[in-house]
C-alpha angles and dihedrals in degrees: 000000000000117000120198112212117203120181112203139181114182117310088114095178093056090052092049093050092046093051092046089054089053090052089057096058119130088223116048105178094119138081133219132231117190117196105206104197101199099304114186100192100080096273092136093052092046092052093049095047103037104026109035090156091065119096109228127206115190123216133190097242095264103084100093118187103308101044089041092055091046091052090053093047091051090054091047092051090050087055090054100258114182092196136002136212124206115213136174118227094235094074135088119213115220111234096259095040096104093042090054094046094048093046090053091046090053090053093044106028096175097046128106109226134198131181136244106258124221130195105253092218099048106020090230120137113259103170130025104157133274142230118226126214102208092194094064103017090238126140130213108215107214092207090064093046100047122074114227090256090057095053097105137084128026124324123188115239137179095241142341137224121243096250101112096345113167114207121187119224090243090065093052091048090051103043106013126224132327118297101258094164099059100021108035097166124351125043094017090110095047089046094050095050091044091052091047091051091051088052090059102264115134117240116205138174106222106215092188092063113070135191127186113225140184103235094188094055098070116115094239092052091052092048092051092050090063093065095193138122089255090050090048091052091049090048091055102034111010118109088240094041113127090208096045105160096204093052091047090051092051092047092049097049091048098048115017117097107249098241090059098040101098095051094040091052096047093044091047093049091051092050092051095046095053102022094079090069097042101058 
């Protein structure tokens, strides 16, 4: 049985909309675990009243993304999950999303799978996976390489984000849970899928499974919009900072091939130090 794990902190309406989209799936052989990390906006009451079928794990407000996901996965494993899917609450699953993900998982039972992401306001694709060249720290965006007619099926990628990430039980048994100690919020998903790939598990973006997302709602986008010294500090050192230098260092030492490590680190530091002002 597939268990979908959704960590949430406030933003009750996003959670409601996400869960409603999961209720509308053409294939319903999955269950949902919501990790409510100390929400103060009535999320707990909404879940109890409107979604009694959802399993709820309660946090203390200090879990952040990675520990929240791990708490949900532990509950799912206790309930005999055979695979899990991590999902953010600010996504909407198209009606055949789960059917396409489960069909691909049945064909490739050891693969980690992520969806094609669409902008919720326009319906246009915004993320379809990437392939990283560690030597030069350059990324090939599959959306720019694939013609519209080729945007279907499975495409191998270097890593995947946690928005709709399907993880087989075999992967968890081999490499454990997400790295909440070194990567408490950002990069934990890219790290996990990179580690799994290096352990021999395929990592694919499934272009037939589609999620609608809100690109402007990510924490790093909101931090960059501030354009202030405080925002710059949060960008580089805050737990929700998209350019967090400590997280980037941990990710690099865990995943970058050793011959390319010095250049990758220096190039990555430079991008984070100046990138805040360029976007």
